[in-house]
C-alpha positions as CSV (number, residue, x, y, z in Angstrom):
1,X,18.0,112.7,45.0
2,X,21.0,112.0,42.8
3,X,21.1,109.7,39.8
4,X,23.4,107.4,41.8
5,X,20.7,106.8,44.4
6,X,18.4,105.5,41.7
7,X,20.5,102.5,40.7
8,X,19.0,99.9,43.0
9,X,17.1,96.8,43.0
10,X,13.6,97.3,44.6
11,X,10.6,95.1,45.1
12,X,12.6,92.5,47.1
13,X,12.4,91.3,50.7
14,X,15.8,89.5,50.5
15,X,17.9,90.9,53.3
16,X,21.1,89.6,51.7
17,X,20.4,91.3,48.4
18,X,19.4,94.5,50.2
19,X,22.7,94.5,52.0
20,X,24.5,94.0,48.6
21,X,22.6,96.9,47.2
22,X,23.5,99.3,50.0
23,X,27.1,98.3,49.9
24,X,27.6,98.4,46.2
25,X,25.8,101.6,45.6
26,X,28.9,103.3,47.0
27,X,30.9,102.0,44.1
28,X,28.5,102.9,41.3
29,X,30.1,105.4,38.8
30,X,28.7,108.8,37.9
31,X,26.7,109.2,34.7
32,X,29.7,110.6,32.7
33,X,31.7,107.4,33.4
34,X,32.2,105.5,30.2
35,X,32.6,102.0,31.8
36,X,30.8,100.7,34.9
37,X,33.0,100.1,37.9
38,X,33.7,96.5,39.1
39,X,31.4,96.8,42.2
40,X,28.5,97.4,39.7
41,X,29.3,94.2,37.8
42,X,29.7,92.3,41.1
43,X,26.4,93.6,42.2
44,X,24.7,92.5,39.0
45,X,26.1,89.0,39.2
46,X,24.8,88.8,42.8
47,X,21.4,90.0,41.6
48,X,21.3,87.3,38.9
49,X,22.1,84.6,41.4
50,X,19.7,85.8,44.0
51,X,16.8,86.6,41.7
52,X,16.1,84.0,39.0
53,X,13.0,85.9,37.7
54,X,13.7,86.6,34.0
55,X,11.8,89.9,34.0
56,X,13.9,93.0,34.6
57,X,12.3,96.5,34.7
58,X,14.5,99.4,33.7
59,X,13.6,103.1,34.1
60,X,15.2,105.7,31.9
61,X,13.3,108.6,33.4
62,X,15.7,111.3,34.5
63,X,16.4,111.3,38.2
64,X,15.9,115.0,38.6
65,X,12.4,114.7,37.2
66,X,11.5,112.1,39.7
67,X,13.1,114.1,42.4
68,X,11.2,117.3,41.3
69,X,7.9,115.5,41.5
70,X,8.8,114.0,44.9
71,X,8.3,110.5,43.6
72,X,10.1,107.2,44.4
73,X,10.0,103.9,42.6
74,X,7.5,101.4,44.2
75,X,8.9,98.5,46.2
76,X,6.4,96.1,44.7
77,X,5.4,95.9,41.1
78,X,3.2,92.9,40.6
79,X,6.0,90.5,41.5
80,X,8.6,92.0,39.1
81,X,11.8,93.8,40.0
82,X,12.3,97.4,39.1
83,X,15.8,98.7,38.3
84,X,16.7,102.2,37.4
85,X,19.4,102.8,34.8
86,X,21.9,105.4,35.6
87,X,23.6,107.3,32.8
88,X,21.0,107.0,30.1
89,X,20.9,110.5,28.7
90,X,18.5,112.2,26.2
91,X,21.3,113.2,23.9
92,X,25.0,112.7,23.1
93,X,26.9,109.6,24.1
94,X,24.9,107.0,26.0
95,X,26.6,105.3,29.0
96,X,24.9,102.3,30.6
97,X,25.5,101.4,34.2
98,X,23.6,98.2,33.8
99,X,25.1,95.3,31.8
100,X,23.0,94.4,28.8
101,X,25.5,91.6,28.0
102,X,24.9,89.9,31.4
103,X,21.1,90.0,31.0
104,X,21.5,88.6,27.4
105,X,23.7,85.8,28.7
106,X,21.1,84.8,31.3
107,X,18.2,85.1,28.8
108,X,16.6,87.9,30.7
109,X,13.5,89.7,29.5
110,X,14.0,93.5,29.8
111,X,11.2,96.0,30.0
112,X,12.3,99.6,29.5
113,X,10.1,102.5,30.7
114,X,10.7,106.0,29.2
115,X,9.1,109.4,29.8
116,X,9.8,110.9,26.4
117,X,8.2,109.8,23.2
118,X,8.3,110.8,19.5
119,X,5.5,112.1,17.4
120,X,3.9,108.7,17.1
121,X,4.0,108.2,20.9
122,X,6.8,105.6,20.6
123,X,9.0,105.6,23.8
124,X,12.4,107.2,23.2
125,X,15.2,105.0,24.6
126,X,18.6,106.3,23.6
127,X,20.9,103.7,22.2
128,X,18.3,100.9,22.1
129,X,18.9,100.1,18.5
130,X,22.6,99.5,19.2
131,X,21.7,97.3,22.1
132,X,19.3,95.2,20.0
133,X,21.9,94.9,17.3
134,X,24.6,93.7,19.7
135,X,22.3,91.3,21.6
136,X,19.7,89.9,19.2
137,X,18.7,87.2,21.7
138,X,17.7,89.7,24.3
139,X,14.0,90.5,24.4
140,X,13.5,94.2,25.1
141,X,10.0,95.7,25.4
142,X,9.5,99.4,25.7
143,X,6.8,101.2,27.7
144,X,5.7,104.8,27.9
145,X,5.2,106.6,31.2
146,X,2.3,109.0,31.4
147,X,2.5,111.5,34.2
148,X,2.0,110.0,37.6
149,X,1.1,106.6,36.2
150,X,3.3,104.3,34.1
151,X,1.2,102.8,31.3
152,X,1.7,100.2,28.6
153,X,2.0,101.8,25.1
154,X,-0.3,99.2,23.4
155,X,-2.9,98.4,26.0
156,X,-2.9,101.7,28.0
157,X,-3.0,99.6,31.1
158,X,-1.1,100.9,34.1
159,X,2.2,99.2,34.8
160,X,2.5,100.5,38.3
161,X,2.1,103.8,40.1
162,X,5.0,105.9,41.4
163,X,4.5,107.2,44.9
164,X,6.0,109.8,47.2
165,X,8.6,108.7,49.6
166,X,6.2,108.9,52.6
167,X,3.5,106.9,50.8
168,X,6.1,104.3,49.9
169,X,7.4,104.0,53.5
170,X,3.8,103.5,54.8
171,X,3.0,100.9,52.1
172,X,6.3,99.0,52.7
173,X,5.7,98.8,56.4
174,X,2.1,97.5,55.8
175,X,3.4,95.0,53.2
176,X,6.0,93.7,55.6
177,X,3.4,93.1,58.2
178,X,1.1,91.3,55.8
179,X,4.1,89.2,54.6
180,X,5.0,88.3,58.2
181,X,1.5,87.2,59.0
182,X,1.2,85.1,55.8
183,X,4.5,83.5,56.5
184,X,3.3,82.4,59.9
185,X,0.2,80.9,58.5
186,X,2.0,79.1,55.7
187,X,5.0,78.0,57.7
188,X,7.2,80.9,56.5
189,X,6.1,80.7,52.9
190,X,7.4,77.1,52.4
191,X,4.1,75.5,51.4
192,X,4.2,75.9,47.6
193,X,0.4,76.3,47.4
194,X,-0.8,76.0,43.9
195,X,-2.7,78.6,42.0
196,X,-5.9,77.1,40.6
197,X,-5.9,76.8,36.8
198,X,-8.8,76.1,34.5
199,X,-8.2,74.1,31.4
200,X,-9.9,71.8,28.9
201,X,-9.1,68.1,28.7
202,X,-6.0,67.7,26.6
203,X,-5.0,71.3,27.0
204,X,-1.4,71.2,28.4
205,X,-0.5,73.6,31.2
206,X,2.4,71.5,32.6
207,X,5.3,69.7,31.2
208,X,4.4,66.3,29.6
209,X,4.7,63.3,32.0
210,X,7.6,61.0,31.2
211,X,9.0,57.9,32.8
212,X,12.2,58.5,34.8
213,X,12.4,54.8,35.7
214,X,10.2,53.0,33.2
215,X,7.4,51.2,35.0
216,X,8.4,52.5,38.4
217,X,8.7,56.3,38.8
218,X,7.1,59.0,36.7
219,X,8.0,62.7,36.5
220,X,6.0,65.1,38.7
221,X,5.1,62.4,41.2
222,X,5.7,61.7,44.9
223,X,7.6,58.4,45.5
224,X,8.7,56.8,48.8
225,X,11.5,54.3,49.6
226,X,10.8,52.6,52.9
227,X,13.1,50.2,54.8
228,X,14.2,49.3,58.3
229,X,17.5,50.6,59.7
230,X,20.5,49.3,57.7
231,X,18.2,48.0,55.0
232,X,20.3,49.7,52.4
233,X,18.0,52.6,51.5
234,X,20.8,55.2,51.0
235,X,22.8,52.7,49.0
236,X,19.8,52.0,46.7
237,X,19.0,55.7,46.4
238,X,22.6,56.6,45.4
239,X,22.7,53.7,42.9
240,X,19.4,54.9,41.3
241,X,20.7,58.5,41.3
242,X,24.0,57.7,39.7
243,X,22.4,55.5,37.0
244,X,19.9,58.2,36.2
245,X,22.6,60.9,35.9
246,X,24.7,58.7,33.6
247,X,21.9,57.2,31.6
248,X,22.7,53.6,32.6
249,X,20.3,50.7,32.9
250,X,18.6,50.2,36.3
251,X,17.4,46.7,36.9
252,X,17.3,46.0,33.2
253,X,15.4,49.2,32.4
254,X,17.1,51.8,30.1
255,X,17.3,55.3,31.6
256,X,17.6,58.7,29.8
257,X,20.4,60.9,31.4
258,X,18.9,63.5,33.7
259,X,19.9,65.7,36.6
260,X,19.4,64.6,40.2
261,X,19.5,66.7,43.4
262,X,20.2,64.8,46.7
263,X,19.1,66.5,49.9
264,X,21.2,65.0,52.7
265,X,19.5,65.2,56.1
266,X,21.6,62.7,57.9
267,X,25.0,61.1,57.4
268,X,26.4,64.1,55.5
269,X,29.9,65.3,54.8
270,X,32.5,62.6,54.3
271,X,30.0,59.9,55.3
272,X,27.9,60.7,52.2
273,X,30.8,61.6,49.8
274,X,32.6,58.3,50.4
275,X,29.4,56.4,49.4
276,X,29.3,58.3,46.1
277,X,33.0,57.8,45.5
278,X,32.7,54.1,46.3
279,X,29.9,53.7,43.7
280,X,31.8,55.6,41.1
281,X,34.9,53.5,41.7
282,X,33.0,50.2,41.6
283,X,31.4,51.1,38.3
284,X,34.4,52.7,36.6
285,X,33.4,56.3,36.7
286,X,34.9,59.5,38.3
287,X,33.4,62.6,39.8
288,X,33.8,64.5,36.6
289,X,31.4,62.1,34.9
290,X,28.5,63.3,37.1
291,X,29.7,66.8,38.1
292,X,27.1,68.6,35.9
293,X,24.2,66.3,36.7
294,X,24.4,65.5,40.4
295,X,23.8,68.2,43.0
296,X,24.3,67.6,46.8
297,X,22.5,69.8,49.3
298,X,24.4,69.1,52.5
299,X,23.2,70.0,55.0
300,X,19.6,70.2,53.9
301,X,16.9,72.3,55.5
302,X,13.6,71.4,57.3
303,X,10.8,71.2,54.8
304,X,8.7,74.4,55.0
305,X,11.2,76.4,57.0
306,X,12.7,79.8,55.9
307,X,15.8,78.1,54.8
308,X,13.7,75.7,52.7
309,X,12.5,78.5,50.5
310,X,16.1,79.4,49.6
311,X,16.9,75.7,49.1
312,X,14.0,75.4,46.6
313,X,15.2,78.3,44.6
314,X,18.7,77.0,44.4
315,X,17.6,73.4,43.5
316,X,15.1,74.8,40.9
317,X,17.9,76.8,39.2
318,X,19.9,73.5,38.9
319,X,16.9,71.9,37.1
320,X,16.8,68.3,38.4
321,X,14.4,65.6,37.1
322,X,14.6,63.8,40.4
323,X,15.0,65.1,44.0
324,X,16.0,62.6,46.7
325,X,15.1,63.5,50.3
326,X,17.2,61.4,52.8
327,X,15.3,61.0,55.2
328,X,11.8,62.3,56.1
329,X,12.5,62.4,59.8
330,X,15.7,64.5,59.3
331,X,13.6,67.0,57.3
332,X,11.0,67.6,60.0
333,X,10.7,71.0,61.6
334,X,12.1,70.9,65.2
335,X,9.3,69.9,67.5
336,X,7.0,68.6,64.7
337,X,5.1,65.3,65.3
338,X,5.3,63.0,62.2
339,X,2.0,61.5,63.3
340,X,0.1,64.7,63.0
341,X,-2.0,65.1,59.8
342,X,-1.4,68.9,59.8
343,X,2.4,68.4,59.7
344,X,2.1,65.8,56.9
345,X,-0.1,68.0,54.7
346,X,2.0,71.0,55.3
347,X,5.2,69.2,54.2
348,X,3.4,67.5,51.3
349,X,2.3,71.0,50.0
350,X,5.9,72.1,50.3
351,X,7.1,69.1,48.3
352,X,4.5,69.9,45.7
353,X,5.9,73.4,45.5
354,X,9.4,72.0,45.0
355,X,8.3,69.8,42.1
356,X,6.5,72.7,40.5
357,X,9.5,75.0,40.8
358,X,11.7,72.3,39.3
359,X,9.4,72.1,36.2
360,X,7.8,68.8,37.1
361,X,10.5,66.9,38.9
362,X,9.8,63.7,40.8
363,X,10.6,63.5,44.6
364,X,11.8,60.3,46.3
365,X,11.5,60.4,50.1
366,X,13.5,57.9,52.2
367,X,11.7,56.8,55.4
368,X,11.2,54.0,57.9
369,X,8.2,51.6,58.0
370,X,5.7,51.5,60.8
371,X,6.1,49.3,63.9
372,X,3.3,47.0,62.8
373,X,5.5,45.2,60.3
374,X,3.7,46.2,57.2
375,X,4.8,48.1,54.1
376,X,3.3,51.5,55.2
377,X,5.5,54.3,56.4
378,X,5.8,55.4,60.0
379,X,3.8,58.4,61.0
380,X,0.5,59.9,59.7
381,X,-1.4,58.0,57.1
382,X,-1.5,61.1,54.9
383,X,2.0,60.3,53.6
384,X,1.0,56.9,52.4
385,X,-2.3,58.2,50.9
386,X,-0.5,60.9,49.0
387,X,2.4,58.8,47.6
388,X,2.1,57.9,44.0
389,X,4.8,55.1,44.2
390,X,6.0,53.2,47.3
391,X,9.1,51.0,47.2
392,X,10.0,48.7,50.1
393,X,13.5,47.4,50.8
394,X,14.3,44.3,52.8
395,X,17.9,43.1,53.5
396,X,19.1,39.6,54.0
397,X,22.9,39.3,54.2
398,X,24.5,40.9,51.2
399,X,21.3,41.0,49.2
400,X,18.6,43.7,49.4
401,X,15.1,42.9,47.9
402,X,13.3,45.9,46.5
403,X,9.6,45.6,45.8
404,X,6.8,47.9,44.7
405,X,4.0,48.0,47.3
406,X,2.0,50.8,45.7
407,X,1.5,52.3,42.2
408,X,-1.1,54.9,41.6
409,X,-0.6,55.5,37.8
410,X,1.3,52.4,36.6
411,X,0.6,48.7,36.7
412,X,1.3,47.3,40.2
413,X,4.1,44.9,41.0
414,X,7.8,44.7,40.5
415,X,10.5,43.0,42.5
416,X,14.3,43.2,42.2
417,X,17.4,42.0,44.2
418,X,20.5,44.2,44.7
419,X,23.8,42.8,45.8
420,X,25.8,44.9,48.2
421,X,29.5,45.0,48.7
422,X,32.2,46.9,50.7
423,X,34.2,49.0,48.2
424,X,37.6,50.4,49.5
425,X,38.0,54.2,49.0
426,X,41.1,56.2,49.8
427,X,41.4,59.9,50.9
428,X,38.9,59.8,53.8
429,X,41.2,59.2,56.8
430,X,39.8,56.5,59.0
431,X,37.0,55.9,56.6
432,X,38.3,53.3,54.2
433,X,35.3,51.7,52.5
434,X,31.5,52.1,51.9
435,X,28.6,49.9,51.0
436,X,27.6,49.9,47.3
437,X,24.5,48.4,45.7
438,X,24.5,47.0,42.2
439,X,21.1,46.5,40.6
440,X,20.3,43.0,39.2
441,X,16.8,41.7,38.4
442,X,15.9,38.9,40.8
443,X,16.0,35.4,39.2
444,X,12.8,34.3,40.9
445,X,11.1,37.4,39.6
446,X,12.2,36.6,36.1
447,X,11.1,33.0,36.4
448,X,7.8,34.2,37.8
449,X,7.3,36.5,34.9
450,X,8.1,33.7,32.4
451,X,5.6,31.4,34.1
452,X,2.9,34.1,34.0
453,X,3.6,34.7,30.3
454,X,3.4,31.0,29.5
455,X,0.1,30.7,31.5
456,X,-1.3,33.7,29.6
457,X,-0.4,32.3,26.2
458,X,-2.0,29.0,27.2
459,X,-5.2,30.7,28.3
460,X,-5.3,32.7,25.0
461,X,-4.8,29.4,23.0
462,X,-7.7,27.7,24.8
463,X,-9.9,30.8,24.2
464,X,-9.1,30.7,20.5
465,X,-9.9,27.0,20.3
466,X,-13.2,27.5,22.1
467,X,-14.2,30.4,19.8
468,X,-13.3,28.3,16.7
469,X,-15.4,25.4,17.9
470,X,-18.4,27.7,18.6
471,X,-18.1,29.2,15.2
472,X,-17.9,25.8,13.5
473,X,-21.0,24.7,15.4
474,X,-22.9,27.8,14.4
475,X,-22.0,27.4,10.8
476,X,-23.3,23.8,10.7
477,X,-26.6,24.8,12.4
478,X,-27.1,27.8,10.1
479,X,-26.5,25.7,6.9
480,X,-29.1,23.1,8.2
481,X,-31.7,25.7,9.1
482,X,-31.4,27.5,5.8
483,X,-31.4,24.3,3.8
484,X,-34.6,23.1,5.5
485,X,-36.3,26.5,5.1
486,X,-35.3,26.7,1.4
487,X,-36.8,23.2,0.8
488,X,-40.1,24.6,2.1
489,X,-39.8,27.7,-0.2
490,X,-39.5,30.1,2.8
491,X,-36.0,31.7,3.1
492,X,-35.5,32.7,6.8
493,X,-34.6,36.2,8.0
494,X,-31.5,36.9,10.1
495,X,-33.6,37.5,13.2
496,X,-35.3,34.1,12.7
497,X,-32.0,32.3,12.3
498,X,-30.6,34.0,15.5
499,X,-33.7,32.9,17.4
500,X,-33.6,29.4,16.1
501,X,-29.9,29.0,16.9
502,X,-30.5,30.4,20.4
503,X,-33.0,27.6,20.9
504,X,-30.3,25.2,20.2
505,X,-27.9,26.8,22.8
506,X,-25.8,28.9,20.5
507,X,-25.1,32.5,21.5
508,X,-25.9,35.6,19.3
509,X,-22.3,36.6,18.5
510,X,-21.1,33.2,17.0
511,X,-24.3,33.2,14.8
512,X,-23.5,36.7,13.5
513,X,-19.9,35.8,12.8
514,X,-21.0,32.6,11.1
515,X,-23.6,34.4,8.9
516,X,-21.0,37.0,7.8
517,X,-18.5,34.2,7.0
518,X,-21.0,32.1,5.0
519,X,-22.1,35.1,3.0
520,X,-18.5,36.2,2.3
521,X,-17.4,32.8,1.0
522,X,-20.5,32.4,-1.2
523,X,-22.4,29.7,0.7
524,X,-25.3,32.0,1.5
525,X,-27.0,34.6,-0.6
526,X,-29.0,37.6,0.7
527,X,-32.4,38.4,-0.6
528,X,-34.5,41.5,0.2
529,X,-37.6,40.9,2.4
530,X,-40.5,42.8,3.7
531,X,-39.8,46.0,5.7
532,X,-36.1,46.0,5.0
533,X,-35.5,42.5,6.3
534,X,-32.7,40.4,4.9
535,X,-33.5,36.8,3.9
536,X,-31.0,34.1,3.4
537,X,-30.9,31.2,0.9
538,X,-28.3,28.7,-0.3
539,X,-26.3,30.1,-3.2
540,X,-26.6,26.7,-4.8
541,X,-28.2,23.5,-3.8
542,X,-26.0,20.9,-2.2
543,X,-24.7,18.3,-4.6
544,X,-25.4,14.7,-3.5
545,X,-22.8,12.2,-4.2
546,X,-23.8,9.1,-6.2
547,X,-23.4,5.9,-4.4
C-alpha cells in the first residue's frame, strides 16, 4: 500500500464523494512534491461542500507502518471523517498534501493522530507549530496512537480501532445492510428523529426563541398558510419572504433582516422568478438587494425522500430563519395519501429535522383548506394538531384578507388586508406581468382594536371608581366602630373590626386597605393587646364644632 492510496476520505456513504475520491486520487502528488496538484485542491473543495461536519481527522502515521501491520483505516469513526495526510515526514522538510488554509477558512476543527511521541508522551506532528502560527483561528487537537488502538492522550479513551482490510470489508458490508434497512424504516433517513435530551428548567440547549413576525410567527415553530385556489397564497408568501429578507415592515410590524429559503414544489422556473421580479420592481428593489438572503430550491424534493436529505444539508448550510414550502401537496412522496396519519407524522418529523438542522428556523407550509368550508387544512388532522400557527387567506376581487385562525404560543387573533395588482415585468417572453401583494393593515381591524381599547379603558375606570367607593365606605364604618369602642374604653382588635365590618356587608380586603390607610395618615393608633393582638384607637378625639 503506497502513501498515495492513503489520501482519501473515509467514513462516508456519499456515492458522489466516493466517485470524486477515486477520480482525484490519480492526481495526488508524491510525498516529495512541494506543492499539491490542482486535482487535490479541487477534491478538497468538493469535500468541504459535500461534508459540512467541522471535524476533520488527519493521520500522520507512516503508510508503510500501516501496510506492514496489514491495517486499514476504519470507514466509520463515530460519525467523524478520517483523512490521511500524505507527505508528512518525520524529519526534514514537511510537505502537506491537505490544505490547512482551506480548513482554516471554513472554520474546521482538525484532529491529528500521530504514532511517535516525545519523552513526555506528547504526539510528534512535524511542522504543527508553523501551521498554528500561520492559522491561529484553526483549532488543532493532537492525539497519540497506541499500537493497534488509537487513544486520546489525556483521557486514554480509544478514538477508534484500525482493522485489517478483510475485517473492514466485512464490517462495511454489514454496515451498508443496516443502513439500508434503517433507511426503509425511516423513509430513507429523512425523518429527522430527535435525540432525547435531559435538561433542567431554564437550561438552554437550543437557540433562544425569537419573533420572526412579531405576534404572528416565532422561530423554531411550524406555521401553515391555507387558502383556496387563486386565493393569493404564493403572492402573500413571497411578500412576507421579501420583507423579512430586507428587514421591512410587514402589516405595520417591524422585521429584523433574516435569510429565507423558498422550496418551490409547483409553478417553478420562470413562473416563480417573474413573481419575485415583479415584487422587487413594485417596491423599488433589485435582485442584488436579496441575493445573499433569499435561496430558491427549484425544483424541490418530496419530504422524507433520499433527495430531501441532500436538500436539508444544502438549506442548512445557507442558514435560513424561515423556510417556505409551496405547497404541501407538491411535497408528498409519490403515492402517499395526505389523509393518512402515518404519512402526516412522517413528514412532520422530517420538517422538525429540517428546523433543527437550520438552527431553529421556522417552517411555513402552504396548503389548501378542507372541503367542509372551515379553516382547517385538507388531509389528516395531524397537520392541524401539530401546527403552532395557522393563517387563512380569503380573496375578494383585488383584496386578500389574511387572518390568524390558530396560535399555540402567542395571543390569538390578527387580521389584515392585502391589495393585489398586476405588475409588468420584461424579459420573460410571453409572460409580461405577475400578481404582487402589498401588506396593509385592515381599516376595520384597526377600528375594532381602537373600540376594544376604549372599552377596556372604560371598564378599568369603572373598576377604579367602585374600588374607591368601597374603600371610602370601609373607612367611614371603621372610624365609627373604633369611636364607639373607645367611648366604652375597650379598643377593638383588627379581627373584631373585620368581623363587624363583614356584618355590615363590607368585604375583608377593603377593610384591610382602609385600616392601613387610617394608620398611615395618623387617624388610628395601634396598641399592643393580649397574645400579640393589635388594638386600634383614635389618635385624638374628634373635635366637635361649636354651634
